[in-house]
Backbone of each chain as nested JSON, in Angstrom:
{
  "chains": [
    {"id": "A", "residues": [
      {"number": 1, "name": "MET", "atoms": {"N": [9.552, 23.633, -17.899], "CA": [9.301, 22.695, -18.826], "C": [10.049, 21.608, -19.245]}},
      {"number": 2, "name": "ILE", "atoms": {"N": [9.76, 20.232, -19.404], "CA": [10.707, 19.37, -19.331], "C": [10.374, 19.107, -20.965]}},
      {"number": 3, "name": "PRO", "atoms": {"N": [11.757, 19.441, -21.32], "CA": [11.787, 19.187, -23.267], "C": [11.457, 17.835, -23.621]}},
      {"number": 4, "name": "GLU", "atoms": {"N": [10.585, 17.212, -24.601], "CA": [10.373, 16.056, -24.768], "C": [10.997, 15.622, -26.15]}},
      {"number": 5, "name": "ILE", "atoms": {"N": [11.921, 14.242, -25.712], "CA": [13.091, 14.114, -26.904], "C": [12.104, 13.136, -27.651]}},
      {"number": 6, "name": "THR", "atoms": {"N": [11.698, 12.892, -29.167], "CA": [10.766, 12.413, -29.831], "C": [12.185, 11.819, -30.759]}},
      {"number": 7, "name": "GLU", "atoms": {"N": [12.812, 12.423, -31.182], "CA": [13.971, 11.991, -32.289], "C": [14.755, 11.013, -31.547]}},
      {"number": 8, "name": "LEU", "atoms": {"N": [15.541, 10.035, -32.405], "CA": [16.416, 9.03, -31.695], "C": [17.319, 9.183, -31.76]}},
      {"number": 9, "name": "SER", "atoms": {"N": [17.87, 9.911, -30.172], "CA": [19.482, 10.384, -30.141], "C": [20.149, 8.989, -29.981]}},
      {"number": 10, "name": "LEU", "atoms": {"N": [21.512, 9.077, -30.433], "CA": [22.552, 8.183, -30.533], "C": [22.924, 8.206, -28.689]}},
      {"number": 11, "name": "PRO", "atoms": {"N": [23.05, 8.628, -28.482], "CA": [23.347, 8.221, -26.64], "C": [22.542, 7.578, -26.017]}},
      {"number": 12, "name": "ALA", "atoms": {"N": [21.125, 7.789, -26.228], "CA": [20.033, 7.317, -25.314], "C": [19.995, 5.577, -26.193]}},
      {"number": 13, "name": "LEU", "atoms": {"N": [19.735, 5.856, -27.779], "CA": [20.177, 4.397, -27.873], "C": [21.179, 3.046, -27.562]}},
      {"number": 14, "name": "ILE", "atoms": {"N": [22.707, 3.883, -27.642], "CA": [23.478, 3.128, -27.041], "C": [23.558, 2.198, -25.725]}},
      {"number": 15, "name": "CYS", "atoms": {"N": [22.474, 3.566, -24.846], "CA": [22.462, 3.178, -23.088], "C": [21.215, 2.162, -23.75]}},
      {"number": 16, "name": "ALA", "atoms": {"N": [20.163, 2.468, -24.081], "CA": [18.849, 1.297, -23.945], "C": [19.579, -0.209, -24.583]}},
      {"number": 17, "name": "VAL", "atoms": {"N": [20.445, -0.083, -25.601], "CA": [21.214, -1.325, -26.546], "C": [21.681, -2.234, -24.884]}},
      {"number": 18, "name": "ALA", "atoms": {"N": [22.735, -1.352, -23.852], "CA": [23.337, -1.714, -22.946], "C": [22.214, -2.505, -22.053]}},
      {"number": 19, "name": "ALA", "atoms": {"N": [21.434, -1.873, -21.712], "CA": [20.394, -2.123, -20.604], "C": [19.58, -3.547, -21.53]}},
      {"number": 20, "name": "LEU", "atoms": {"N": [19.338, -3.373, -22.842], "CA": [18.826, -4.898, -23.049], "C": [19.422, -5.76, -23.289]}},
      {"number": 21, "name": "TYR", "atoms": {"N": [21.098, -5.739, -23.307], "CA": [21.961, -6.897, -23.28], "C": [22.086, -7.606, -21.533]}},
      {"number": 22, "name": "SER", "atoms": {"N": [22.372, -6.342, -20.87], "CA": [22.348, -6.633, -19.326], "C": [21.516, -7.026, -19.082]}},
      {"number": 23, "name": "CYS", "atoms": {"N": [20.017, -7.081, -19.365], "CA": [18.501, -7.947, -19.003], "C": [18.688, -9.487, -19.488]}},
      {"number": 24, "name": "ILE", "atoms": {"N": [19.375, -9.383, -20.634], "CA": [19.368, -11.164, -21.47], "C": [20.157, -11.976, -20.822]}},
      {"number": 25, "name": "ARG", "atoms": {"N": [21.277, -11.159, -20.217], "CA": [22.4, -11.742, -19.326], "C": [21.732, -11.935, -18.118]}},
      {"number": 26, "name": "ILE", "atoms": {"N": [21.177, -11.387, -17.335], "CA": [20.673, -11.303, -16.1], "C": [19.777, -12.411, -16.288]}},
      {"number": 27, "name": "VAL", "atoms": {"N": [18.757, -13.0, -17.197], "CA": [18.131, -14.278, -17.377], "C": [18.907, -14.947, -17.376]}},
      {"number": 28, "name": "LEU", "atoms": {"N": [19.711, -15.316, -18.67], "CA": [20.515, -16.445, -18.39], "C": [21.41, -17.027, -17.809]}},
      {"number": 29, "name": "GLU", "atoms": {"N": [21.928, -15.787, -17.181], "CA": [23.575, -16.682, -16.425], "C": [22.736, -17.451, -15.122]}},
      {"number": 30, "name": "LYS", "atoms": {"N": [23.184, -18.207, -14.86], "CA": [22.9, -19.477, -13.858], "C": [23.016, -18.987, -12.347]}},
      {"number": 31, "name": "ASN", "atoms": {"N": [24.306, -18.737, -12.05], "CA": [25.197, -18.067, -10.925], "C": [24.476, -16.718, -10.352]}},
      {"number": 32, "name": "THR", "atoms": {"N": [24.049, -16.84, -9.2], "CA": [23.426, -15.535, -8.549], "C": [24.546, -14.326, -8.366]}},
      {"number": 33, "name": "LEU", "atoms": {"N": [25.622, -14.904, -8.33], "CA": [27.082, -13.916, -8.004], "C": [27.043, -12.792, -9.159]}},
      {"number": 34, "name": "ARG", "atoms": {"N": [27.122, -14.415, -10.239], "CA": [27.31, -13.31, -11.856], "C": [26.437, -12.774, -12.479]}},
      {"number": 35, "name": "LYS", "atoms": {"N": [24.947, -12.446, -11.291], "CA": [23.947, -11.657, -12.179], "C": [24.017, -10.333, -11.752]}},
      {"number": 36, "name": "LEU", "atoms": {"N": [24.554, -10.215, -10.741], "CA": [24.834, -8.885, -9.924], "C": [25.767, -7.887, -11.174]}},
      {"number": 37, "name": "PRO", "atoms": {"N": [27.024, -8.015, -11.179], "CA": [27.57, -7.224, -12.413], "C": [26.519, -6.486, -13.446]}},
      {"number": 38, "name": "PHE", "atoms": {"N": [25.849, -7.682, -13.966], "CA": [24.678, -7.407, -15.084], "C": [23.926, -6.544, -14.279]}},
      {"number": 39, "name": "LEU", "atoms": {"N": [23.37, -6.627, -12.922], "CA": [22.461, -5.722, -12.479], "C": [22.751, -4.63, -12.731]}},
      {"number": 40, "name": "ASN", "atoms": {"N": [23.986, -4.252, -12.249], "CA": [24.78, -2.975, -11.817], "C": [24.91, -2.073, -13.603]}},
      {"number": 41, "name": "VAL", "atoms": {"N": [25.015, -3.22, -14.552], "CA": [25.16, -2.172, -15.874], "C": [23.893, -1.97, -16.149]}},
      {"number": 42, "name": "LEU", "atoms": {"N": [22.806, -2.775, -15.847], "CA": [21.634, -2.059, -16.066], "C": [21.153, -1.01, -15.39]}},
      {"number": 43, "name": "THR", "atoms": {"N": [21.587, -0.587, -13.93], "CA": [21.388, 0.278, -13.493], "C": [21.905, 1.914, -13.808]}},
      {"number": 44, "name": "PHE", "atoms": {"N": [23.652, 1.294, -14.374], "CA": [24.147, 2.458, -15.221], "C": [23.55, 2.975, -16.23]}},
      {"number": 45, "name": "ALA", "atoms": {"N": [22.826, 1.925, -16.943], "CA": [22.552, 2.369, -18.394], "C": [21.219, 3.266, -18.068]}},
      {"number": 46, "name": "VAL", "atoms": {"N": [20.135, 2.924, -17.314], "CA": [19.069, 3.436, -16.786], "C": [19.104, 4.374, -16.428]}},
      {"number": 47, "name": "THR", "atoms": {"N": [20.263, 4.729, -15.147], "CA": [20.828, 6.034, -15.06], "C": [21.051, 7.172, -16.305]}},
      {"number": 48, "name": "GLY", "atoms": {"N": [22.084, 6.67, -17.124], "CA": [22.262, 7.436, -18.382], "C": [21.011, 7.889, -19.098]}},
      {"number": 49, "name": "ILE", "atoms": {"N": [20.078, 6.875, -19.465], "CA": [18.721, 7.095, -19.856], "C": [18.381, 8.085, -19.302]}},
      {"number": 50, "name": "ILE", "atoms": {"N": [17.668, 8.19, -17.994], "CA": [17.197, 9.455, -17.081], "C": [17.961, 10.482, -17.607]}},
      {"number": 51, "name": "VAL", "atoms": {"N": [18.901, 10.858, -17.427], "CA": [20.083, 11.738, -17.49], "C": [19.477, 12.576, -19.041]}},
      {"number": 52, "name": "LEU", "atoms": {"N": [19.249, 11.761, -20.112], "CA": [19.506, 11.799, -21.526], "C": [17.332, 12.432, -21.645]}},
      {"number": 53, "name": "ILE", "atoms": {"N": [16.844, 11.699, -20.866], "CA": [15.52, 12.277, -20.936], "C": [15.235, 13.569, -20.662]}},
      {"number": 54, "name": "CYS", "atoms": {"N": [15.378, 13.5, -19.497], "CA": [15.254, 14.845, -18.572], "C": [16.292, 15.995, -18.544]}},
      {"number": 55, "name": "PRO", "atoms": {"N": [17.328, 16.851, -19.159], "CA": [18.305, 17.155, -18.848], "C": [18.225, 18.26, -18.049]}},
      {"number": 56, "name": "THR", "atoms": {"N": [17.018, 18.565, -16.603], "CA": [17.278, 19.406, -16.007], "C": [17.797, 19.182, -14.3]}},
      {"number": 57, "name": "PRO", "atoms": {"N": [18.068, 20.004, -13.388], "CA": [18.881, 20.141, -12.448], "C": [18.134, 19.275, -11.231]}},
      {"number": 58, "name": "LEU", "atoms": {"N": [16.796, 19.199, -11.458], "CA": [16.028, 17.715, -10.516], "C": [16.258, 16.774, -11.156]}},
      {"number": 59, "name": "GLY", "atoms": {"N": [16.176, 16.437, -12.445], "CA": [16.371, 15.12, -13.371], "C": [17.535, 14.388, -12.657]}},
      {"number": 60, "name": "ILE", "atoms": {"N": [18.93, 15.986, -12.777], "CA": [20.011, 15.163, -12.302], "C": [20.227, 14.576, -11.128]}},
      {"number": 61, "name": "ALA", "atoms": {"N": [19.452, 15.446, -10.114], "CA": [19.524, 14.799, -8.433], "C": [18.654, 13.386, -8.655]}},
      {"number": 62, "name": "ALA", "atoms": {"N": [17.957, 13.077, -9.079], "CA": [17.123, 12.121, -9.232], "C": [18.053, 11.166, -10.128]}},
      {"number": 63, "name": "ALA", "atoms": {"N": [18.799, 11.358, -10.516], "CA": [19.802, 10.574, -11.705], "C": [20.724, 9.805, -10.471]}},
      {"number": 64, "name": "CYS", "atoms": {"N": [20.977, 11.026, -10.114], "CA": [22.289, 10.921, -8.595], "C": [21.424, 9.766, -7.535]}},
      {"number": 65, "name": "ALA", "atoms": {"N": [20.587, 9.87, -6.831], "CA": [19.614, 9.193, -6.087], "C": [19.442, 8.007, -6.31]}},
      {"number": 66, "name": "TYR", "atoms": {"N": [19.093, 7.899, -7.619], "CA": [19.111, 6.541, -8.339], "C": [20.46, 5.703, -8.365]}},
      {"number": 67, "name": "PHE", "atoms": {"N": [21.289, 6.537, -8.446], "CA": [22.611, 5.947, -8.983], "C": [22.916, 5.36, -7.643]}},
      {"number": 68, "name": "ILE", "atoms": {"N": [22.726, 6.161, -6.487], "CA": [23.846, 5.792, -5.109], "C": [22.816, 4.759, -4.414]}},
      {"number": 69, "name": "GLY", "atoms": {"N": [21.546, 4.686, -4.67], "CA": [20.564, 3.707, -4.162], "C": [20.772, 2.161, -4.35]}},
      {"number": 70, "name": "SER", "atoms": {"N": [20.583, 2.322, -6.236], "CA": [21.029, 0.737, -6.301], "C": [22.492, 0.304, -6.315]}},
      {"number": 71, "name": "THR", "atoms": {"N": [23.543, 1.108, -6.389], "CA": [24.881, 0.511, -6.15], "C": [24.478, 0.073, -4.63]}},
      {"number": 72, "name": "LEU", "atoms": {"N": [24.223, 0.705, -3.893], "CA": [23.785, 0.162, -2.604], "C": [23.211, -1.035, -2.266]}},
      {"number": 73, "name": "GLU", "atoms": {"N": [22.042, -0.963, -3.113], "CA": [21.337, -2.253, -3.403], "C": [22.28, -3.677, -3.419]}},
      {"number": 74, "name": "SER", "atoms": {"N": [22.615, -3.195, -4.625], "CA": [23.301, -4.631, -5.379], "C": [24.392, -5.184, -4.435]}},
      {"number": 75, "name": "ASN", "atoms": {"N": [25.523, -3.962, -3.819], "CA": [26.045, -4.353, -2.866], "C": [25.931, -5.15, -1.511]}},
      {"number": 76, "name": "ALA", "atoms": {"N": [24.249, -4.49, -1.408], "CA": [23.849, -5.018, 0.267], "C": [23.76, -6.651, 0.281]}},
      {"number": 77, "name": "ILE", "atoms": {"N": [22.941, -6.944, -1.427], "CA": [22.597, -8.311, -1.819], "C": [23.514, -9.297, -2.267]}},
      {"number": 78, "name": "ALA", "atoms": {"N": [25.023, -8.782, -2.434], "CA": [26.25, -9.504, -2.562], "C": [26.495, -9.835, -1.46]}},
      {"number": 79, "name": "SER", "atoms": {"N": [26.912, -8.718, -0.682], "CA": [27.446, -9.199, 1.065], "C": [26.703, -9.995, 1.64]}},
      {"number": 80, "name": "THR", "atoms": {"N": [25.37, -9.756, 1.574], "CA": [24.372, -10.912, 2.419], "C": [24.565, -12.65, 1.546]}},
      {"number": 81, "name": "TRP", "atoms": {"N": [24.771, -12.608, 0.179], "CA": [24.622, -13.629, -0.052], "C": [26.047, -14.428, 0.224]}},
      {"number": 82, "name": "ALA", "atoms": {"N": [27.214, -13.436, 0.123], "CA": [28.613, -14.049, 0.39], "C": [28.816, -14.556, 1.605]}},
      {"number": 83, "name": "LYS", "atoms": {"N": [28.261, -13.79, 3.252], "CA": [28.23, -13.993, 4.476], "C": [27.211, -15.579, 4.629]}},
      {"number": 84, "name": "ARG", "atoms": {"N": [26.139, -15.576, 3.981], "CA": [25.155, -17.031, 4.127], "C": [26.217, -17.773, 3.364]}},
      {"number": 85, "name": "ALA", "atoms": {"N": [26.936, -17.683, 2.429], "CA": [27.66, -19.141, 1.852], "C": [28.845, -19.039, 2.765]}},
      {"number": 86, "name": "GLU", "atoms": {"N": [29.663, -18.573, 3.225], "CA": [30.508, -18.706, 4.179], "C": [29.769, -19.387, 5.439]}},
      {"number": 87, "name": "LYS", "atoms": {"N": [28.704, -19.248, 5.836], "CA": [28.358, -19.469, 6.923], "C": [27.457, -21.368, 7.155]}},
      {"number": 88, "name": "GLU", "atoms": {"N": [27.191, -21.397, 5.648], "CA": [26.897, -22.593, 5.199], "C": [27.97, -23.57, 5.472]}},
      {"number": 89, "name": "LYS", "atoms": {"N": [29.064, -22.852, 5.129], "CA": [29.954, -23.756, 4.596], "C": [30.777, -24.319, 5.856]}},
      {"number": 90, "name": "LYS", "atoms": {"N": [30.526, -23.932, 6.676], "CA": [31.013, -23.255, 8.154], "C": [30.368, -24.496, 8.635]}},
      {"number": 91, "name": "ASP", "atoms": {"N": [29.255, -24.554, 8.341], "CA": [28.371, -25.638, 9.222], "C": [28.682, -26.722, 8.527]}},
      {"number": 92, "name": "ALA", "atoms": {"N": [28.619, -26.731, 7.622], "CA": [28.574, -28.621, 6.711], "C": [30.379, -28.78, 7.227]}},
      {"number": 93, "name": "GLN", "atoms": {"N": [31.33, -27.944, 7.476], "CA": [32.419, -28.243, 8.3], "C": [32.306, -29.043, 9.831]}},
      {"number": 94, "name": "GLU", "atoms": {"N": [31.216, -28.565, 10.381], "CA": [31.133, -28.714, 11.465], "C": [30.323, -30.15, 11.81]}},
      {"number": 95, "name": "LYS", "atoms": {"N": [29.175, -30.224, 10.763], "CA": [28.239, -31.421, 11.023], "C": [29.137, -32.255, 10.758]}},
      {"number": 96, "name": "PRO", "atoms": {"N": [29.966, -32.565, 9.896], "CA": [30.791, -34.516, 10.055], "C": [31.258, -34.557, 11.27]}},
      {"number": 97, "name": "ASP", "atoms": {"N": [31.991, -33.13, 11.528], "CA": [32.813, -33.777, 12.952], "C": [31.865, -33.982, 14.16]}},
      {"number": 98, "name": "GLY", "atoms": {"N": [30.422, -33.331, 14.241], "CA": [29.853, -33.869, 15.128], "C": [29.061, -35.155, 15.179]}},
      {"number": 99, "name": "GLU", "atoms": {"N": [29.041, -35.5, 13.899], "CA": [28.567, -37.176, 13.803], "C": [29.639, -38.221, 14.067]}},
      {"number": 100, "name": "ALA", "atoms": {"N": [31.046, -37.555, 13.733], "CA": [32.114, -38.655, 14.333], "C": [32.331, -38.196, 15.12]}},
      {"number": 101, "name": "ALA", "atoms": {"N": [32.25, -37.417, 16.187], "CA": [32.163, -37.458, 17.45], "C": [31.215, -38.15, 18.685]}}
    ]},
    {"id": "B", "residues": [
      {"number": 1, "name": "MET", "atoms": {"N": [9.54, 10.544, -25.022], "CA": [10.634, 9.07, -25.416], "C": [10.336, 8.465, -26.735]}},
      {"number": 2, "name": "ASN", "atoms": {"N": [11.322, 8.001, -27.218], "CA": [11.317, 8.092, -28.366], "C": [10.692, 6.4, -28.329]}},
      {"number": 3, "name": "GLY", "atoms": {"N": [10.327, 5.393, -29.266], "CA": [9.407, 3.969, -29.376], "C": [10.682, 3.067, -29.097]}},
      {"number": 4, "name": "ILE", "atoms": {"N": [12.057, 3.121, -29.488], "CA": [12.65, 1.924, -28.981], "C": [12.816, 2.37, -27.472]}},
      {"number": 5, "name": "LEU", "atoms": {"N": [13.046, 3.182, -26.847], "CA": [13.377, 3.549, -25.937], "C": [12.31, 3.008, -24.735]}},
      {"number": 6, "name": "ILE", "atoms": {"N": [11.135, 3.138, -24.984], "CA": [9.844, 2.898, -24.669], "C": [9.957, 0.885, -24.509]}},
      {"number": 7, "name": "VAL", "atoms": {"N": [9.653, 0.242, -25.916], "CA": [9.896, -0.699, -26.18], "C": [10.774, -1.277, -25.114]}},
      {"number": 8, "name": "ILE", "atoms": {"N": [12.351, -1.076, -24.649], "CA": [13.246, -1.712, -24.367], "C": [12.904, -1.9, -22.932]}},
      {"number": 9, "name": "LEU", "atoms": {"N": [12.31, -0.14, -22.605], "CA": [12.14, -0.553, -20.942], "C": [11.073, -1.1, -20.291]}},
      {"number": 10, "name": "ALA", "atoms": {"N": [10.269, -1.584, -21.319], "CA": [8.869, -2.078, -20.812], "C": [9.498, -4.004, -21.224]}},
      {"number": 11, "name": "ALA", "atoms": {"N": [10.336, -3.943, -21.846], "CA": [10.966, -5.602, -21.726], "C": [11.6, -5.83, -20.817]}},
      {"number": 12, "name": "ALA", "atoms": {"N": [12.187, -4.773, -20.101], "CA": [13.092, -5.03, -18.894], "C": [12.072, -4.885, -18.025]}},
      {"number": 13, "name": "VAL", "atoms": {"N": [10.834, -4.54, -17.671], "CA": [10.223, -4.517, -16.761], "C": [9.208, -5.78, -16.75]}},
      {"number": 14, "name": "LEU", "atoms": {"N": [8.824, -6.388, -17.996], "CA": [8.681, -7.812, -18.726], "C": [8.988, -8.968, -17.764]}},
      {"number": 15, "name": "ILE", "atoms": {"N": [10.412, -8.836, -18.556], "CA": [11.335, -9.971, -17.838], "C": [11.312, -10.125, -16.742]}},
      {"number": 16, "name": "GLY", "atoms": {"N": [11.336, -8.853, -15.744], "CA": [11.906, -8.982, -14.6], "C": [10.566, -9.772, -13.523]}},
      {"number": 17, "name": "THR", "atoms": {"N": [9.466, -9.383, -14.316], "CA": [8.139, -9.643, -13.376], "C": [8.258, -11.267, -13.797]}},
      {"number": 18, "name": "PHE", "atoms": {"N": [8.653, -11.818, -14.863], "CA": [7.935, -13.156, -14.929], "C": [9.215, -13.789, -14.292]}},
      {"number": 19, "name": "GLY", "atoms": {"N": [10.578, -13.245, -14.603], "CA": [12.003, -14.209, -13.896], "C": [11.717, -14.313, -12.368]}},
      {"number": 20, "name": "ALA", "atoms": {"N": [10.984, -12.695, -11.547], "CA": [10.621, -13.171, -10.447], "C": [9.592, -14.326, -9.925]}},
      {"number": 21, "name": "ALA", "atoms": {"N": [8.793, -14.054, -10.922], "CA": [7.666, -16.006, -10.688], "C": [8.379, -16.802, -10.817]}},
      {"number": 22, "name": "ILE", "atoms": {"N": [9.244, -16.994, -11.556], "CA": [9.31, -18.416, -12.018], "C": [10.449, -18.758, -11.219]}},
      {"number": 23, "name": "SER", "atoms": {"N": [11.414, -17.85, -11.209], "CA": [12.568, -18.277, -9.732], "C": [12.219, -19.109, -8.692]}},
      {"number": 24, "name": "LYS", "atoms": {"N": [13.223, -20.016, -8.458], "CA": [13.289, -20.457, -6.843], "C": [14.154, -19.658, -5.615]}},
      {"number": 25, "name": "ASN", "atoms": {"N": [14.981, -19.188, -6.271], "CA": [15.864, -18.723, -5.229], "C": [15.333, -17.471, -4.856]}},
      {"number": 26, "name": "PRO", "atoms": {"N": [15.411, -16.93, -3.905], "CA": [15.183, -15.619, -3.215], "C": [15.913, -14.516, -3.25]}},
      {"number": 27, "name": "PHE", "atoms": {"N": [17.151, -14.708, -3.263], "CA": [18.246, -13.884, -4.164], "C": [17.893, -13.266, -5.711]}},
      {"number": 28, "name": "ASP", "atoms": {"N": [17.403, -14.172, -6.12], "CA": [17.355, -13.853, -8.111], "C": [15.761, -13.284, -7.701]}},
      {"number": 29, "name": "LYS", "atoms": {"N": [15.114, -13.463, -6.7], "CA": [13.773, -12.679, -6.88], "C": [13.951, -11.151, -6.621]}},
      {"number": 30, "name": "LEU", "atoms": {"N": [15.0, -11.229, -5.512], "CA": [15.054, -9.314, -5.326], "C": [16.075, -9.325, -6.277]}},
      {"number": 31, "name": "ILE", "atoms": {"N": [17.061, -9.744, -6.845], "CA": [17.916, -9.362, -8.551], "C": [16.856, -8.913, -9.393]}},
      {"number": 32, "name": "TYR", "atoms": {"N": [15.577, -9.684, -9.689], "CA": [14.893, -9.753, -10.684], "C": [13.895, -8.326, -10.29]}},
      {"number": 33, "name": "LEU", "atoms": {"N": [13.663, -7.925, -9.077], "CA": [12.078, -6.648, -8.558], "C": [13.507, -5.473, -8.761]}},
      {"number": 34, "name": "SER", "atoms": {"N": [14.666, -5.701, -8.235], "CA": [15.585, -4.225, -8.693], "C": [15.09, -4.412, -10.467]}},
      {"number": 35, "name": "MET", "atoms": {"N": [15.033, -5.207, -10.512], "CA": [15.344, -5.102, -12.367], "C": [14.045, -4.343, -12.727]}},
      {"number": 36, "name": "ILE", "atoms": {"N": [12.873, -4.971, -12.353], "CA": [11.407, -4.365, -12.256], "C": [11.637, -2.592, -12.433]}},
      {"number": 37, "name": "PHE", "atoms": {"N": [12.204, -2.031, -10.855], "CA": [12.05, -0.908, -10.918], "C": [13.18, -0.422, -12.086]}},
      {"number": 38, "name": "ALA", "atoms": {"N": [13.942, -0.57, -12.138], "CA": [15.134, -0.058, -13.593], "C": [14.259, 0.327, -14.419]}},
      {"number": 39, "name": "GLY", "atoms": {"N": [13.313, -0.841, -14.705], "CA": [12.187, -0.29, -15.859], "C": [11.432, 0.559, -15.774]}},
      {"number": 40, "name": "ALA", "atoms": {"N": [11.126, 0.463, -14.362], "CA": [9.855, 1.431, -14.449], "C": [10.194, 2.885, -13.835]}},
      {"number": 41, "name": "LEU", "atoms": {"N": [10.993, 3.231, -13.466], "CA": [11.703, 4.714, -13.044], "C": [12.035, 5.834, -14.662]}},
      {"number": 42, "name": "PRO", "atoms": {"N": [12.551, 5.405, -15.487], "CA": [12.324, 6.456, -16.648], "C": [10.711, 6.539, -16.949]}},
      {"number": 43, "name": "PHE", "atoms": {"N": [9.902, 6.16, -16.359], "CA": [8.643, 6.38, -17.4], "C": [8.168, 7.089, -16.157]}},
      {"number": 44, "name": "ILE", "atoms": {"N": [8.226, 7.057, -14.971], "CA": [7.987, 8.012, -13.87], "C": [8.56, 9.357, -13.92]}},
      {"number": 45, "name": "ILE", "atoms": {"N": [9.83, 9.553, -14.628], "CA": [10.446, 10.501, -14.643], "C": [9.805, 11.159, -15.88]}},
      {"number": 46, "name": "GLU", "atoms": {"N": [9.753, 10.795, -17.243], "CA": [9.234, 10.876, -18.563], "C": [8.073, 11.844, -18.274]}},
      {"number": 47, "name": "LYS", "atoms": {"N": [7.019, 11.421, -17.176], "CA": [5.987, 12.156, -17.114], "C": [6.251, 13.594, -16.121]}},
      {"number": 48, "name": "GLY", "atoms": {"N": [7.417, 13.743, -15.652], "CA": [7.481, 14.575, -14.804], "C": [7.476, 14.73, -13.595]}},
      {"number": 49, "name": "TYR", "atoms": {"N": [7.438, 13.588, -12.647], "CA": [7.241, 13.371, -11.318], "C": [8.416, 13.467, -10.506]}},
      {"number": 50, "name": "LEU", "atoms": {"N": [9.451, 14.175, -10.917], "CA": [10.668, 14.167, -10.702], "C": [10.935, 13.637, -8.683]}},
      {"number": 51, "name": "ASP", "atoms": {"N": [9.973, 14.537, -8.086], "CA": [10.442, 14.166, -6.872], "C": [9.601, 12.729, -6.452]}},
      {"number": 52, "name": "MET", "atoms": {"N": [9.104, 12.397, -7.233], "CA": [8.223, 11.148, -6.4], "C": [9.745, 10.238, -6.739]}},
      {"number": 53, "name": "ALA", "atoms": {"N": [10.107, 10.316, -8.043], "CA": [11.267, 9.441, -8.472], "C": [12.45, 9.253, -7.716]}},
      {"number": 54, "name": "ILE", "atoms": {"N": [12.354, 10.502, -7.117], "CA": [13.728, 10.858, -6.095], "C": [13.435, 9.916, -4.628]}},
      {"number": 55, "name": "ALA", "atoms": {"N": [12.214, 9.955, -4.455], "CA": [11.69, 9.6, -3.085], "C": [11.26, 7.811, -3.415]}},
      {"number": 56, "name": "ALA", "atoms": {"N": [11.322, 7.517, -4.62], "CA": [11.462, 5.967, -4.653], "C": [12.602, 5.5, -4.645]}},
      {"number": 57, "name": "ALA", "atoms": {"N": [13.521, 6.388, -5.466], "CA": [14.923, 5.355, -5.659], "C": [15.246, 5.81, -4.653]}},
      {"number": 58, "name": "VAL", "atoms": {"N": [15.011, 6.671, -3.262], "CA": [15.505, 5.985, -1.802], "C": [14.737, 5.606, -1.105]}},
      {"number": 59, "name": "ILE", "atoms": {"N": [13.718, 5.162, -1.437], "CA": [13.049, 3.976, -0.72], "C": [13.165, 2.747, -1.093]}},
      {"number": 60, "name": "VAL", "atoms": {"N": [13.35, 2.47, -2.311], "CA": [13.539, 0.829, -2.978], "C": [14.482, 0.295, -1.98]}},
      {"number": 61, "name": "PRO", "atoms": {"N": [15.967, 0.878, -2.389], "CA": [16.794, -0.041, -1.444], "C": [16.97, 0.39, -0.282]}},
      {"number": 62, "name": "VAL", "atoms": {"N": [15.969, 0.653, 0.582], "CA": [15.768, 0.229, 2.062], "C": [15.087, -0.689, 2.173]}},
      {"number": 63, "name": "THR", "atoms": {"N": [14.009, -0.487, 1.307], "CA": [13.166, -2.267, 1.681], "C": [13.888, -3.608, 0.907]}},
      {"number": 64, "name": "THR", "atoms": {"N": [14.511, -3.721, 0.041], "CA": [15.574, -4.441, -0.131], "C": [16.177, -4.949, 0.7]}},
      {"number": 65, "name": "ILE", "atoms": {"N": [16.98, -3.655, 1.463], "CA": [17.854, -3.811, 2.532], "C": [16.903, -4.695, 3.585]}},
      {"number": 66, "name": "ILE", "atoms": {"N": [15.911, -4.685, 4.166], "CA": [15.085, -4.924, 5.473], "C": [14.769, -6.528, 4.918]}},
      {"number": 67, "name": "THR", "atoms": {"N": [14.416, -6.858, 3.559], "CA": [14.059, -7.776, 3.375], "C": [14.981, -8.729, 2.844]}},
      {"number": 68, "name": "LEU", "atoms": {"N": [16.182, -8.146, 2.706], "CA": [17.298, -9.141, 2.679], "C": [17.473, -9.66, 4.399]}},
      {"number": 69, "name": "GLN", "atoms": {"N": [17.041, -9.257, 5.412], "CA": [17.271, -9.687, 6.674], "C": [16.528, -10.861, 6.924]}},
      {"number": 70, "name": "ALA", "atoms": {"N": [15.304, -11.049, 6.072], "CA": [14.258, -12.128, 5.987], "C": [14.797, -13.029, 4.861]}},
      {"number": 71, "name": "VAL", "atoms": {"N": [15.426, -12.713, 3.876], "CA": [15.932, -13.92, 2.956], "C": [17.238, -14.713, 3.789]}},
      {"number": 72, "name": "TRP", "atoms": {"N": [17.973, -13.763, 4.96], "CA": [18.736, -14.043, 5.316], "C": [18.633, -15.579, 6.068]}},
      {"number": 73, "name": "ARG", "atoms": {"N": [17.406, -15.791, 6.693], "CA": [16.736, -16.623, 7.449], "C": [16.36, -17.863, 6.639]}},
      {"number": 74, "name": "CYS", "atoms": {"N": [15.661, -17.226, 5.517], "CA": [15.467, -18.622, 4.875], "C": [15.876, -19.621, 3.892]}},
      {"number": 75, "name": "ARG", "atoms": {"N": [15.578, -20.978, 4.36], "CA": [16.389, -21.838, 3.57], "C": [16.129, -22.207, 2.457]}},
      {"number": 76, "name": "GLU", "atoms": {"N": [16.664, -22.934, 1.398], "CA": [16.088, -23.346, 0.065], "C": [15.243, -24.408, -0.034]}}
    ]}
  ]
}
């Protein structure tokens, strides 16, 4: 049986404040690459909340799976963005040369 | 779960939903989608469906990586 936490514990409050701050920063940030570190902060805070609301072995396994999966996801988005920006830069460099020739 | 946690996680889900609806950049949409899942997962955990939470935490990054292959070809 999962123990239910109804009183406000300080670690959960700190994790929740970090999650809210990172949500606000994700919305306000204009550059896509700068949103990704704050997405990582959000997922770390959510992992902490999961562990604090469900301190059982299976809950810790769920937090572990979520931690690994979300970090992999952010890294995949960042690496695809960087590759695409590199390709567009190369295309932009090649295009004026082609027009000049 | 206490009230402040519920309010903050629901705010994450709602902000992610409206951000994904409003934003034009496909990469931003994926980031907001990840934010929606981050807000929704503690509610699944809190009701005790831990096996479903593990499955969702493994499947959602895989779907994002598959979607990125389509986003790669999308011009702004």
